[in-house]
PDB file of N, CA, C and O in Angstrom:
ATOM      1  N   UNK A   1      57.987-132.380 104.773  1.00  0.00           N
ATOM      2  CA  UNK A   1      58.403-133.596 104.111  1.00  0.00           C
ATOM      3  C   UNK A   1      57.206-134.200 103.375  1.00  0.00           C
ATOM      4  O   UNK A   1      56.135-134.353 103.963  1.00  0.00           O
ATOM      5  N   UNK A   2      57.372-134.538 102.120  1.00  0.00           N
ATOM      6  CA  UNK A   2      56.289-135.107 101.308  1.00  0.00           C
ATOM      7  C   UNK A   2      56.213-136.606 101.537  1.00  0.00           C
ATOM      8  O   UNK A   2      57.232-137.289 101.634  1.00  0.00           O
ATOM      9  N   UNK A   3      54.988-137.104 101.621  1.00  0.00           N
ATOM     10  CA  UNK A   3      54.812-138.547 101.719  1.00  0.00           C
ATOM     11  C   UNK A   3      54.197-139.057 100.418  1.00  0.00           C
ATOM     12  O   UNK A   3      53.985-138.288  99.480  1.00  0.00           O
ATOM     13  N   UNK A   4      53.912-140.358 100.368  1.00  0.00           N
ATOM     14  CA  UNK A   4      53.395-140.978  99.141  1.00  0.00           C
ATOM     15  C   UNK A   4      52.071-140.376  98.711  1.00  0.00           C
ATOM     16  O   UNK A   4      51.822-140.224  97.515  1.00  0.00           O
ATOM     17  N   UNK A   5      51.209-140.027  99.672  1.00  0.00           N
ATOM     18  CA  UNK A   5      49.916-139.453  99.296  1.00  0.00           C
ATOM     19  C   UNK A   5      50.091-138.072  98.675  1.00  0.00           C
ATOM     20  O   UNK A   5      49.317-137.693  97.797  1.00  0.00           O
ATOM     21  N   UNK A   6      51.097-137.309  99.115  1.00  0.00           N
ATOM     22  CA  UNK A   6      51.371-136.012  98.494  1.00  0.00           C
ATOM     23  C   UNK A   6      51.779-136.197  97.040  1.00  0.00           C
ATOM     24  O   UNK A   6      51.335-135.450  96.168  1.00  0.00           O
ATOM     25  N   UNK A   7      52.622-137.188  96.776  1.00  0.00           N
ATOM     26  CA  UNK A   7      53.038-137.462  95.399  1.00  0.00           C
ATOM     27  C   UNK A   7      51.850-137.853  94.549  1.00  0.00           C
ATOM     28  O   UNK A   7      51.726-137.398  93.412  1.00  0.00           O
ATOM     29  N   UNK A   8      50.975-138.688  95.078  1.00  0.00           N
ATOM     30  CA  UNK A   8      49.793-139.137  94.339  1.00  0.00           C
ATOM     31  C   UNK A   8      48.894-137.966  94.013  1.00  0.00           C
ATOM     32  O   UNK A   8      48.394-137.866  92.893  1.00  0.00           O
ATOM     33  N   UNK A   9      48.680-137.080  94.963  1.00  0.00           N
ATOM     34  CA  UNK A   9      47.817-135.923  94.741  1.00  0.00           C
ATOM     35  C   UNK A   9      48.470-134.964  93.754  1.00  0.00           C
ATOM     36  O   UNK A   9      47.779-134.395  92.909  1.00  0.00           O
ATOM     37  N   UNK A  10      49.787-134.769  93.840  1.00  0.00           N
ATOM     38  CA  UNK A  10      50.472-133.868  92.918  1.00  0.00           C
ATOM     39  C   UNK A  10      50.429-134.386  91.488  1.00  0.00           C
ATOM     40  O   UNK A  10      50.473-133.590  90.549  1.00  0.00           O
ATOM     41  N   UNK A  11      50.345-135.693  91.300  1.00  0.00           N
ATOM     42  CA  UNK A  11      50.233-136.255  89.957  1.00  0.00           C
ATOM     43  C   UNK A  11      48.967-135.777  89.269  1.00  0.00           C
ATOM     44  O   UNK A  11      48.917-135.721  88.041  1.00  0.00           O
ATOM     45  N   UNK A  12      47.952-135.436  90.034  1.00  0.00           N
ATOM     46  CA  UNK A  12      46.705-134.942  89.446  1.00  0.00           C
ATOM     47  C   UNK A  12      46.934-133.643  88.693  1.00  0.00           C
ATOM     48  O   UNK A  12      46.175-133.306  87.785  1.00  0.00           O
ATOM     49  N   UNK A  13      47.969-132.920  89.061  1.00  0.00           N
ATOM     50  CA  UNK A  13      48.258-131.656  88.386  1.00  0.00           C
ATOM     51  C   UNK A  13      48.779-131.879  86.969  1.00  0.00           C
ATOM     52  O   UNK A  13      48.693-130.972  86.141  1.00  0.00           O
ATOM     53  N   UNK A  14      49.314-133.059  86.671  1.00  0.00           N
ATOM     54  CA  UNK A  14      49.945-133.313  85.381  1.00  0.00           C
ATOM     55  C   UNK A  14      49.280-134.461  84.623  1.00  0.00           C
ATOM     56  O   UNK A  14      49.945-135.156  83.854  1.00  0.00           O
ATOM     57  N   UNK A  15      48.008-134.665  84.822  1.00  0.00           N
ATOM     58  CA  UNK A  15      47.306-135.758  84.153  1.00  0.00           C
ATOM     59  C   UNK A  15      47.173-135.493  82.659  1.00  0.00           C
ATOM     60  O   UNK A  15      47.114-134.348  82.211  1.00  0.00           O
ATOM     61  N   UNK A  16      47.128-136.588  81.903  1.00  0.00           N
ATOM     62  CA  UNK A  16      46.850-136.501  80.468  1.00  0.00           C
ATOM     63  C   UNK A  16      45.434-135.966  80.276  1.00  0.00           C
ATOM     64  O   UNK A  16      44.621-136.038  81.198  1.00  0.00           O
ATOM     65  N   UNK A  17      45.124-135.433  79.100  1.00  0.00           N
ATOM     66  CA  UNK A  17      43.730-135.047  78.848  1.00  0.00           C
ATOM     67  C   UNK A  17      42.819-136.266  79.026  1.00  0.00           C
ATOM     68  O   UNK A  17      43.211-137.377  78.667  1.00  0.00           O
ATOM     69  N   UNK A  18      41.620-136.084  79.569  1.00  0.00           N
ATOM     70  CA  UNK A  18      40.747-137.237  79.826  1.00  0.00           C
ATOM     71  C   UNK A  18      40.423-138.028  78.558  1.00  0.00           C
ATOM     72  O   UNK A  18      40.216-139.240  78.622  1.00  0.00           O
ATOM     73  N   UNK A  19      40.378-137.357  77.415  1.00  0.00           N
ATOM     74  CA  UNK A  19      40.088-138.058  76.169  1.00  0.00           C
ATOM     75  C   UNK A  19      41.204-139.040  75.816  1.00  0.00           C
ATOM     76  O   UNK A  19      40.943-140.107  75.261  1.00  0.00           O
ATOM     77  N   UNK A  20      42.429-138.683  76.134  1.00  0.00           N
ATOM     78  CA  UNK A  20      43.556-139.578  75.847  1.00  0.00           C
ATOM     79  C   UNK A  20      43.479-140.826  76.724  1.00  0.00           C
ATOM     80  O   UNK A  20      43.702-141.941  76.252  1.00  0.00           O
ATOM     81  N   UNK A  21      43.169-140.631  77.979  1.00  0.00           N
ATOM     82  CA  UNK A  21      43.048-141.793  78.861  1.00  0.00           C
ATOM     83  C   UNK A  21      41.858-142.651  78.454  1.00  0.00           C
ATOM     84  O   UNK A  21      41.930-143.879  78.505  1.00  0.00           O
ATOM     85  N   UNK A  22      40.761-142.011  78.049  1.00  0.00           N
ATOM     86  CA  UNK A  22      39.596-142.762  77.569  1.00  0.00           C
ATOM     87  C   UNK A  22      39.969-143.573  76.338  1.00  0.00           C
ATOM     88  O   UNK A  22      39.528-144.713  76.191  1.00  0.00           O
ATOM     89  N   UNK A  23      40.776-143.002  75.454  1.00  0.00           N
ATOM     90  CA  UNK A  23      41.214-143.718  74.250  1.00  0.00           C
ATOM     91  C   UNK A  23      42.058-144.933  74.624  1.00  0.00           C
ATOM     92  O   UNK A  23      41.970-145.972  73.969  1.00  0.00           O
ATOM     93  N   UNK A  24      42.868-144.814  75.665  1.00  0.00           N
ATOM     94  CA  UNK A  24      43.653-145.956  76.138  1.00  0.00           C
ATOM     95  C   UNK A  24      42.729-147.099  76.565  1.00  0.00           C
ATOM     96  O   UNK A  24      42.925-148.246  76.164  1.00  0.00           O
ATOM     97  N   UNK A  25      41.729-146.779  77.373  1.00  0.00           N
ATOM     98  CA  UNK A  25      40.785-147.804  77.823  1.00  0.00           C
ATOM     99  C   UNK A  25      39.965-148.348  76.656  1.00  0.00           C
ATOM    100  O   UNK A  25      39.634-149.534  76.629  1.00  0.00           O
ATOM    101  N   UNK A  26      39.640-147.494  75.701  1.00  0.00           N
ATOM    102  CA  UNK A  26      38.908-147.934  74.512  1.00  0.00           C
ATOM    103  C   UNK A  26      39.742-148.955  73.735  1.00  0.00           C
ATOM    104  O   UNK A  26      39.210-149.945  73.233  1.00  0.00           O
ATOM    105  N   UNK A  27      41.039-148.710  73.640  1.00  0.00           N
ATOM    106  CA  UNK A  27      41.932-149.673  72.996  1.00  0.00           C
ATOM    107  C   UNK A  27      41.898-151.023  73.694  1.00  0.00           C
ATOM    108  O   UNK A  27      41.916-152.065  73.038  1.00  0.00           O
ATOM    109  N   UNK A  28      41.848-151.010  75.010  1.00  0.00           N
ATOM    110  CA  UNK A  28      41.736-152.271  75.755  1.00  0.00           C
ATOM    111  C   UNK A  28      40.410-152.961  75.449  1.00  0.00           C
ATOM    112  O   UNK A  28      40.360-154.181  75.296  1.00  0.00           O
ATOM    113  N   UNK A  29      39.339-152.177  75.362  1.00  0.00           N
ATOM    114  CA  UNK A  29      38.024-152.727  75.020  1.00  0.00           C
ATOM    115  C   UNK A  29      38.063-153.378  73.640  1.00  0.00           C
ATOM    116  O   UNK A  29      37.523-154.467  73.447  1.00  0.00           O
ATOM    117  N   UNK A  30      38.697-152.711  72.689  1.00  0.00           N
ATOM    118  CA  UNK A  30      38.769-153.242  71.329  1.00  0.00           C
ATOM    119  C   UNK A  30      39.624-154.506  71.260  1.00  0.00           C
ATOM    120  O   UNK A  30      39.499-155.287  70.317  1.00  0.00           O
ATOM    121  N   UNK A  31      40.484-154.709  72.247  1.00  0.00           N
ATOM    122  CA  UNK A  31      41.310-155.915  72.303  1.00  0.00           C
ATOM    123  C   UNK A  31      40.641-157.032  73.102  1.00  0.00           C
ATOM    124  O   UNK A  31      41.249-158.073  73.354  1.00  0.00           O
ATOM    125  N   UNK A  32      39.385-156.812  73.498  1.00  0.00           N
ATOM    126  CA  UNK A  32      38.630-157.883  74.130  1.00  0.00           C
ATOM    127  C   UNK A  32      38.476-157.815  75.634  1.00  0.00           C
ATOM    128  O   UNK A  32      37.906-158.730  76.229  1.00  0.00           O
ATOM    129  N   UNK A  33      38.962-156.767  76.265  1.00  0.00           N
ATOM    130  CA  UNK A  33      38.777-156.643  77.711  1.00  0.00           C
ATOM    131  C   UNK A  33      37.305-156.382  78.027  1.00  0.00           C
ATOM    132  O   UNK A  33      36.589-155.764  77.239  1.00  0.00           O
ATOM    133  N   UNK A  34      36.875-156.852  79.167  1.00  0.00           N
ATOM    134  CA  UNK A  34      35.483-156.729  79.590  1.00  0.00           C
ATOM    135  C   UNK A  34      35.080-155.266  79.767  1.00  0.00           C
ATOM    136  O   UNK A  34      35.773-154.487  80.422  1.00  0.00           O
ATOM    137  N   UNK A  35      33.951-154.916  79.170  1.00  0.00           N
ATOM    138  CA  UNK A  35      33.428-153.555  79.268  1.00  0.00           C
ATOM    139  C   UNK A  35      33.143-153.184  80.723  1.00  0.00           C
ATOM    140  O   UNK A  35      33.497-152.093  81.170  1.00  0.00           O
ATOM    141  N   UNK A  36      32.509-154.084  81.451  1.00  0.00           N
ATOM    142  CA  UNK A  36      32.185-153.801  82.858  1.00  0.00           C
ATOM    143  C   UNK A  36      33.444-153.630  83.707  1.00  0.00           C
ATOM    144  O   UNK A  36      33.505-152.748  84.564  1.00  0.00           O
ATOM    145  N   UNK A  37      34.445-154.475  83.466  1.00  0.00           N
ATOM    146  CA  UNK A  37      35.686-154.355  84.234  1.00  0.00           C
ATOM    147  C   UNK A  37      36.402-153.047  83.920  1.00  0.00           C
ATOM    148  O   UNK A  37      36.948-152.405  84.817  1.00  0.00           O
ATOM    149  N   UNK A  38      36.401-152.653  82.657  1.00  0.00           N
ATOM    150  CA  UNK A  38      37.036-151.387  82.293  1.00  0.00           C
ATOM    151  C   UNK A  38      36.313-150.212  82.939  1.00  0.00           C
ATOM    152  O   UNK A  38      36.952-149.282  83.433  1.00  0.00           O
ATOM    153  N   UNK A  39      35.003-150.251  82.935  1.00  0.00           N
ATOM    154  CA  UNK A  39      34.241-149.170  83.586  1.00  0.00           C
ATOM    155  C   UNK A  39      34.552-149.109  85.082  1.00  0.00           C
ATOM    156  O   UNK A  39      34.664-148.025  85.653  1.00  0.00           O
ATOM    157  N   UNK A  40      34.690-150.277  85.711  1.00  0.00           N
ATOM    158  CA  UNK A  40      35.054-150.300  87.141  1.00  0.00           C
ATOM    159  C   UNK A  40      36.456-149.731  87.350  1.00  0.00           C
ATOM    160  O   UNK A  40      36.708-149.021  88.323  1.00  0.00           O
ATOM    161  N   UNK A  41      37.371-150.050  86.423  1.00  0.00           N
ATOM    162  CA  UNK A  41      38.739-149.538  86.544  1.00  0.00           C
ATOM    163  C   UNK A  41      38.793-148.021  86.396  1.00  0.00           C
ATOM    164  O   UNK A  41      39.604-147.358  87.042  1.00  0.00           O
ATOM    165  N   UNK A  42      37.935-147.477  85.549  1.00  0.00           N
ATOM    166  CA  UNK A  42      37.932-146.030  85.312  1.00  0.00           C
ATOM    167  C   UNK A  42      37.273-145.284  86.467  1.00  0.00           C
ATOM    168  O   UNK A  42      37.779-144.254  86.912  1.00  0.00           O
ATOM    169  N   UNK A  43      36.163-145.792  86.945  1.00  0.00           N
ATOM    170  CA  UNK A  43      35.394-145.064  87.964  1.00  0.00           C
ATOM    171  C   UNK A  43      36.102-145.092  89.318  1.00  0.00           C
ATOM    172  O   UNK A  43      37.024-145.875  89.547  1.00  0.00           O
ATOM    173  N   UNK A  44      35.646-144.225  90.193  1.00  0.00           N
ATOM    174  CA  UNK A  44      36.160-144.185  91.560  1.00  0.00           C
ATOM    175  C   UNK A  44      35.104-144.831  92.445  1.00  0.00           C
ATOM    176  O   UNK A  44      33.996-144.308  92.568  1.00  0.00           O
ATOM    177  N   UNK A  45      35.436-145.972  93.069  1.00  0.00           N
ATOM    178  CA  UNK A  45      34.450-146.666  93.904  1.00  0.00           C
ATOM    179  C   UNK A  45      33.956-145.796  95.059  1.00  0.00           C
ATOM    180  O   UNK A  45      34.675-144.929  95.557  1.00  0.00           O
ATOM    181  N   UNK A  46      32.737-146.041  95.465  1.00  0.00           N
ATOM    182  CA  UNK A  46      32.124-145.285  96.553  1.00  0.00           C
ATOM    183  C   UNK A  46      32.920-145.319  97.841  1.00  0.00           C
ATOM    184  O   UNK A  46      33.002-144.316  98.549  1.00  0.00           O
ATOM    185  N   UNK A  47      33.516-146.479  98.156  1.00  0.00           N
ATOM    186  CA  UNK A  47      34.295-146.567  99.394  1.00  0.00           C
ATOM    187  C   UNK A  47      35.541-145.680  99.334  1.00  0.00           C
ATOM    188  O   UNK A  47      35.991-145.179 100.364  1.00  0.00           O
ATOM    189  N   UNK A  48      36.096-145.484  98.145  1.00  0.00           N
ATOM    190  CA  UNK A  48      37.245-144.587  98.002  1.00  0.00           C
ATOM    191  C   UNK A  48      36.798-143.141  98.200  1.00  0.00           C
ATOM    192  O   UNK A  48      37.471-142.367  98.881  1.00  0.00           O
ATOM    193  N   UNK A  49      35.674-142.782  97.612  1.00  0.00           N
ATOM    194  CA  UNK A  49      35.139-141.426  97.790  1.00  0.00           C
ATOM    195  C   UNK A  49      34.863-141.177  99.272  1.00  0.00           C
ATOM    196  O   UNK A  49      35.126-140.085  99.776  1.00  0.00           O
ATOM    197  N   UNK A  50      34.337-142.178  99.967  1.00  0.00           N
ATOM    198  CA  UNK A  50      34.080-142.034 101.412  1.00  0.00           C
ATOM    199  C   UNK A  50      35.372-141.768 102.178  1.00  0.00           C
ATOM    200  O   UNK A  50      35.407-140.918 103.068  1.00  0.00           O
ATOM    201  N   UNK A  51      36.431-142.496 101.832  1.00  0.00           N
ATOM    202  CA  UNK A  51      37.722-142.263 102.492  1.00  0.00           C
ATOM    203  C   UNK A  51      38.226-140.856 102.202  1.00  0.00           C
ATOM    204  O   UNK A  51      38.743-140.176 103.088  1.00  0.00           O
ATOM    205  N   UNK A  52      38.069-140.428 100.951  1.00  0.00           N
ATOM    206  CA  UNK A  52      38.488-139.073 100.591  1.00  0.00           C
ATOM    207  C   UNK A  52      37.709-138.050 101.404  1.00  0.00           C
ATOM    208  O   UNK A  52      38.281-137.071 101.883  1.00  0.00           O
ATOM    209  N   UNK A  53      36.413-138.268 101.564  1.00  0.00           N
ATOM    210  CA  UNK A  53      35.594-137.319 102.321  1.00  0.00           C
ATOM    211  C   UNK A  53      36.040-137.245 103.776  1.00  0.00           C
ATOM    212  O   UNK A  53      36.046-136.164 104.364  1.00  0.00           O
ATOM    213  N   UNK A  54      36.413-138.372 104.361  1.00  0.00           N
ATOM    214  CA  UNK A  54      36.940-138.353 105.730  1.00  0.00           C
ATOM    215  C   UNK A  54      38.244-137.556 105.772  1.00  0.00           C
ATOM    216  O   UNK A  54      38.499-136.803 106.711  1.00  0.00           O
ATOM    217  N   UNK A  55      39.053-137.738 104.745  1.00  0.00           N
ATOM    218  CA  UNK A  55      40.320-137.006 104.670  1.00  0.00           C
ATOM    219  C   UNK A  55      40.062-135.511 104.517  1.00  0.00           C
ATOM    220  O   UNK A  55      40.791-134.696 105.084  1.00  0.00           O
ATOM    221  N   UNK A  56      39.031-135.142 103.755  1.00  0.00           N
ATOM    222  CA  UNK A  56      38.684-133.730 103.552  1.00  0.00           C
ATOM    223  C   UNK A  56      38.421-133.042 104.879  1.00  0.00           C
ATOM    224  O   UNK A  56      38.804-131.888 105.072  1.00  0.00           O
ATOM    225  N   UNK A  57      37.766-133.749 105.797  1.00  0.00           N
ATOM    226  CA  UNK A  57      37.458-133.138 107.092  1.00  0.00           C
ATOM    227  C   UNK A  57      38.738-132.804 107.854  1.00  0.00           C
ATOM    228  O   UNK A  57      38.802-131.809 108.575  1.00  0.00           O
ATOM    229  N   UNK A  58      39.751-133.646 107.684  1.00  0.00           N
ATOM    230  CA  UNK A  58      41.014-133.426 108.374  1.00  0.00           C
ATOM    231  C   UNK A  58      41.937-132.485 107.600  1.00  0.00           C
ATOM    232  O   UNK A  58      42.754-131.786 108.199  1.00  0.00           O
ATOM    233  N   UNK A  59      41.810-132.465 106.275  1.00  0.00           N
ATOM    234  CA  UNK A  59      42.675-131.667 105.394  1.00  0.00           C
ATOM    235  C   UNK A  59      41.830-130.894 104.396  1.00  0.00           C
ATOM    236  O   UNK A  59      41.706-131.320 103.248  1.00  0.00           O
ATOM    237  N   UNK A  60      41.250-129.780 104.793  1.00  0.00           N
ATOM    238  CA  UNK A  60      40.376-129.040 103.870  1.00  0.00           C
ATOM    239  C   UNK A  60      41.065-128.612 102.577  1.00  0.00           C
ATOM    240  O   UNK A  60      40.410-128.501 101.540  1.00  0.00           O
ATOM    241  N   UNK A  61      42.369-128.372 102.621  1.00  0.00           N
ATOM    242  CA  UNK A  61      43.081-127.954 101.411  1.00  0.00           C
ATOM    243  C   UNK A  61      43.155-129.073 100.370  1.00  0.00           C
ATOM    244  O   UNK A  61      43.282-128.804  99.176  1.00  0.00           O
ATOM    245  N   UNK A  62      43.077-130.315 100.818  1.00  0.00           N
ATOM    246  CA  UNK A  62      43.141-131.441  99.889  1.00  0.00           C
ATOM    247  C   UNK A  62      41.828-131.622  99.128  1.00  0.00           C
ATOM    248  O   UNK A  62      41.797-132.296  98.099  1.00  0.00           O
ATOM    249  N   UNK A  63      40.758-131.031  99.623  1.00  0.00           N
ATOM    250  CA  UNK A  63      39.437-131.225  99.009  1.00  0.00           C
ATOM    251  C   UNK A  63      39.436-130.857  97.529  1.00  0.00           C
ATOM    252  O   UNK A  63      38.913-131.606  96.705  1.00  0.00           O
ATOM    253  N   UNK A  64      40.015-129.714  97.190  1.00  0.00           N
ATOM    254  CA  UNK A  64      40.039-129.275  95.793  1.00  0.00           C
ATOM    255  C   UNK A  64      40.757-130.280  94.905  1.00  0.00           C
ATOM    256  O   UNK A  64      40.310-130.564  93.794  1.00  0.00           O
ATOM    257  N   UNK A  65      41.859-130.813  95.391  1.00  0.00           N
ATOM    258  CA  UNK A  65      42.615-131.790  94.601  1.00  0.00           C
ATOM    259  C   UNK A  65      41.819-133.073  94.402  1.00  0.00           C
ATOM    260  O   UNK A  65      41.761-133.605  93.294  1.00  0.00           O
ATOM    261  N   UNK A  66      41.213-133.564  95.458  1.00  0.00           N
ATOM    262  CA  UNK A  66      40.424-134.788  95.341  1.00  0.00           C
ATOM    263  C   UNK A  66      39.227-134.583  94.419  1.00  0.00           C
ATOM    264  O   UNK A  66      38.886-135.460  93.626  1.00  0.00           O
ATOM    265  N   UNK A  67      38.593-133.417  94.529  1.00  0.00           N
ATOM    266  CA  UNK A  67      37.462-133.132  93.643  1.00  0.00           C
ATOM    267  C   UNK A  67      37.912-133.080  92.190  1.00  0.00           C
ATOM    268  O   UNK A  67      37.199-133.526  91.291  1.00  0.00           O
ATOM    269  N   UNK A  68      39.100-132.532  91.970  1.00  0.00           N
ATOM    270  CA  UNK A  68      39.631-132.479  90.600  1.00  0.00           C
ATOM    271  C   UNK A  68      39.884-133.888  90.062  1.00  0.00           C
ATOM    272  O   UNK A  68      39.565-134.176  88.909  1.00  0.00           O
ATOM    273  N   UNK A  69      40.447-134.754  90.880  1.00  0.00           N
ATOM    274  CA  UNK A  69      40.699-136.135  90.465  1.00  0.00           C
ATOM    275  C   UNK A  69      39.383-136.840  90.167  1.00  0.00           C
ATOM    276  O   UNK A  69      39.259-137.533  89.158  1.00  0.00           O
ATOM    277  N   UNK A  70      38.408-136.664  91.041  1.00  0.00           N
ATOM    278  CA  UNK A  70      37.103-137.298  90.837  1.00  0.00           C
ATOM    279  C   UNK A  70      36.445-136.789  89.554  1.00  0.00           C
ATOM    280  O   UNK A  70      35.902-137.577  88.780  1.00  0.00           O
ATOM    281  N   UNK A  71      36.491-135.497  89.331  1.00  0.00           N
ATOM    282  CA  UNK A  71      35.924-134.904  88.110  1.00  0.00           C
ATOM    283  C   UNK A  71      36.639-135.453  86.871  1.00  0.00           C
ATOM    284  O   UNK A  71      36.004-135.745  85.858  1.00  0.00           O
ATOM    285  N   UNK A  72      37.958-135.589  86.962  1.00  0.00           N
ATOM    286  CA  UNK A  72      38.752-136.136  85.860  1.00  0.00           C
ATOM    287  C   UNK A  72      38.303-137.561  85.525  1.00  0.00           C
ATOM    288  O   UNK A  72      38.088-137.893  84.359  1.00  0.00           O
ATOM    289  N   UNK A  73      38.165-138.402  86.561  1.00  0.00           N
ATOM    290  CA  UNK A  73      37.762-139.797  86.326  1.00  0.00           C
ATOM    291  C   UNK A  73      36.366-139.856  85.707  1.00  0.00           C
ATOM    292  O   UNK A  73      36.107-140.699  84.848  1.00  0.00           O
ATOM    293  N   UNK A  74      35.472-138.975  86.131  1.00  0.00           N
ATOM    294  CA  UNK A  74      34.131-138.933  85.540  1.00  0.00           C
ATOM    295  C   UNK A  74      34.190-138.509  84.074  1.00  0.00           C
ATOM    296  O   UNK A  74      33.427-139.014  83.250  1.00  0.00           O
ATOM    297  N   UNK A  75      35.089-137.586  83.748  1.00  0.00           N
ATOM    298  CA  UNK A  75      35.258-137.174  82.353  1.00  0.00           C
ATOM    299  C   UNK A  75      35.820-138.315  81.511  1.00  0.00           C
ATOM    300  O   UNK A  75      35.387-138.524  80.378  1.00  0.00           O
ATOM    301  N   UNK A  76      36.776-139.048  82.058  1.00  0.00           N
ATOM    302  CA  UNK A  76      37.336-140.204  81.348  1.00  0.00           C
ATOM    303  C   UNK A  76      36.236-141.225  81.093  1.00  0.00           C
ATOM    304  O   UNK A  76      36.117-141.751  79.987  1.00  0.00           O
ATOM    305  N   UNK A  77      35.439-141.503  82.108  1.00  0.00           N
ATOM    306  CA  UNK A  77      34.358-142.479  81.964  1.00  0.00           C
ATOM    307  C   UNK A  77      33.341-142.025  80.927  1.00  0.00           C
ATOM    308  O   UNK A  77      32.883-142.833  80.120  1.00  0.00           O
ATOM    309  N   UNK A  78      32.983-140.754  80.935  1.00  0.00           N
ATOM    310  CA  UNK A  78      32.020-140.239  79.954  1.00  0.00           C
ATOM    311  C   UNK A  78      32.577-140.350  78.538  1.00  0.00           C
ATOM    312  O   UNK A  78      31.858-140.753  77.624  1.00  0.00           O
ATOM    313  N   UNK A  79      33.835-140.002  78.346  1.00  0.00           N
ATOM    314  CA  UNK A  79      34.453-140.108  77.020  1.00  0.00           C
ATOM    315  C   UNK A  79      34.541-141.562  76.576  1.00  0.00           C
ATOM    316  O   UNK A  79      34.273-141.882  75.418  1.00  0.00           O
ATOM    317  N   UNK A  80      34.917-142.438  77.501  1.00  0.00           N
ATOM    318  CA  UNK A  80      34.995-143.868  77.194  1.00  0.00           C
ATOM    319  C   UNK A  80      33.625-144.395  76.780  1.00  0.00           C
ATOM    320  O   UNK A  80      33.510-145.108  75.783  1.00  0.00           O
ATOM    321  N   UNK A  81      32.594-144.052  77.537  1.00  0.00           N
ATOM    322  CA  UNK A  81      31.239-144.509  77.203  1.00  0.00           C
ATOM    323  C   UNK A  81      30.804-144.005  75.834  1.00  0.00           C
ATOM    324  O   UNK A  81      30.123-144.721  75.099  1.00  0.00           O
ATOM    325  N   UNK A  82      31.187-142.786  75.484  1.00  0.00           N
ATOM    326  CA  UNK A  82      30.861-142.247  74.161  1.00  0.00           C
ATOM    327  C   UNK A  82      31.550-143.054  73.068  1.00  0.00           C
ATOM    328  O   UNK A  82      30.925-143.407  72.068  1.00  0.00           O
ATOM    329  N   UNK A  83      32.831-143.348  73.253  1.00  0.00           N
ATOM    330  CA  UNK A  83      33.568-144.139  72.263  1.00  0.00           C
ATOM    331  C   UNK A  83      32.952-145.523  72.091  1.00  0.00           C
ATOM    332  O   UNK A  83      32.800-146.006  70.968  1.00  0.00           O
ATOM    333  N   UNK A  84      32.602-146.155  73.197  1.00  0.00           N
ATOM    334  CA  UNK A  84      32.001-147.491  73.133  1.00  0.00           C
ATOM    335  C   UNK A  84      30.644-147.430  72.447  1.00  0.00           C
ATOM    336  O   UNK A  84      30.332-148.285  71.619  1.00  0.00           O
ATOM    337  N   UNK A  85      29.842-146.439  72.778  1.00  0.00           N
ATOM    338  CA  UNK A  85      28.519-146.297  72.154  1.00  0.00           C
ATOM    339  C   UNK A  85      28.642-146.110  70.651  1.00  0.00           C
ATOM    340  O   UNK A  85      27.884-146.703  69.882  1.00  0.00           O
ATOM    341  N   UNK A  86      29.594-145.288  70.232  1.00  0.00           N
ATOM    342  CA  UNK A  86      29.806-145.086  68.794  1.00  0.00           C
ATOM    343  C   UNK A  86      30.243-146.375  68.112  1.00  0.00           C
ATOM    344  O   UNK A  86      29.781-146.693  67.016  1.00  0.00           O
ATOM    345  N   UNK A  87      31.129-147.110  68.759  1.00  0.00           N
ATOM    346  CA  UNK A  87      31.589-148.381  68.188  1.00  0.00           C
ATOM    347  C   UNK A  87      30.439-149.364  68.055  1.00  0.00           C
ATOM    348  O   UNK A  87      30.305-150.028  67.027  1.00  0.00           O
ATOM    349  N   UNK A  88      29.612-149.461  69.078  1.00  0.00           N
ATOM    350  CA  UNK A  88      28.480-150.390  69.021  1.00  0.00           C
ATOM    351  C   UNK A  88      27.488-149.978  67.936  1.00  0.00           C
ATOM    352  O   UNK A  88      26.953-150.834  67.232  1.00  0.00           O
ATOM    353  N   UNK A  89      27.241-148.687  67.796  1.00  0.00           N
ATOM    354  CA  UNK A  89      26.327-148.207  66.752  1.00  0.00           C
ATOM    355  C   UNK A  89      26.899-148.486  65.367  1.00  0.00           C
ATOM    356  O   UNK A  89      26.175-148.912  64.466  1.00  0.00           O
ATOM    357  N   UNK A  90      28.189-148.249  65.198  1.00  0.00           N
ATOM    358  CA  UNK A  90      28.815-148.501  63.897  1.00  0.00           C
ATOM    359  C   UNK A  90      28.858-149.985  63.569  1.00  0.00           C
ATOM    360  O   UNK A  90      28.707-150.370  62.410  1.00  0.00           O
ATOM    361  N   UNK A  91      29.063-150.818  64.578  1.00  0.00           N
ATOM    362  CA  UNK A  91      29.104-152.260  64.317  1.00  0.00           C
ATOM    363  C   UNK A  91      27.744-152.769  63.852  1.00  0.00           C
ATOM    364  O   UNK A  91      27.675-153.709  63.061  1.00  0.00           O
ATOM    365  N   UNK A  92      26.674-152.166  64.329  1.00  0.00           N
ATOM    366  CA  UNK A  92      25.334-152.548  63.867  1.00  0.00           C
ATOM    367  C   UNK A  92      25.132-152.129  62.419  1.00  0.00           C
ATOM    368  O   UNK A  92      24.480-152.837  61.651  1.00  0.00           O
ATOM    369  N   UNK A  93      25.685-150.985  62.042  1.00  0.00           N
ATOM    370  CA  UNK A  93      25.561-150.513  60.660  1.00  0.00           C
ATOM    371  C   UNK A  93      26.374-151.371  59.697  1.00  0.00           C
ATOM    372  O   UNK A  93      25.992-151.533  58.538  1.00  0.00           O
ATOM    373  N   UNK A  94      27.488-151.920  60.168  1.00  0.00           N
ATOM    374  CA  UNK A  94      28.349-152.746  59.313  1.00  0.00           C
ATOM    375  C   UNK A  94      27.725-154.095  58.992  1.00  0.00           C
ATOM    376  O   UNK A  94      28.109-154.735  58.012  1.00  0.00           O
ATOM    377  N   UNK A  95      26.790-154.529  59.786  1.00  0.00           N
ATOM    378  CA  UNK A  95      26.206-155.868  59.603  1.00  0.00           C
ATOM    379  C   UNK A  95      25.219-155.922  58.492  1.00  0.00           C
ATOM    380  O   UNK A  95      24.650-156.980  58.223  1.00  0.00           O
TER     381      UNK A  95
END
């Protein structure tokens, strides 16, 4: 029987490309949302990673899925940071 955590982990199999999700967050940034808050929303907090690691000890098969999710979030954050950096550089050139 699948529980809610199984559904959440299975969603990782069908995630959008990280660049698309980064573009979504970039759109929020361009609409005035706080850069720091967006970065916090994209990243995986340390306490969550710690919980995942405890879960890994009990469920070794889940480790690959959690690592994939973590890698995905890091890719989204890297793409988002690139978009923001380009925007900031271009805004300086426009002035």
